[in-house]
Steps between C-alpha positions, in 0.01 A plus 500: 500500500789736575631458147157586360481816714847605382395447137183704552689782671732515200197522267379802702787707361334697223571770246221736606592675824150504650443130439853411613457679833155357558591139423829508686338648812227237490750218454719635781218534754227254405619220273605273787147519645328364188392139462612292202186581298547876542871475423408332171244770422755772575754329277244496217431871554870570455470368144296808401695783343554813708259717304212255542559480876533877525175553311312264730646627827499872429239544225256218589521344153407131509758223461242252377572249777276528807730291723799724423294817537366388840848410623635840397208680661538303823878491531672756277269798461556611861873542429422741215345738753791483745784613276566786265402320183 
């Protein structure tokens, strides 16, 4: 499991500053608290390109996957309000 978390944390490094900060903060503070199912969902979310994630998180444009959208709303959206994104 530790190897999987390390791989996911590496995938959190992004090209878009806002998404990079958001994902890295989440992985630093919350990733260890997720169960295996949620870790898999988060890993799938990391396969989206930065612009698509940005548009969903900051502009409320749909991703087209309800499971991913719900995870982001529950776990990641709160981080977007805490930082200077």
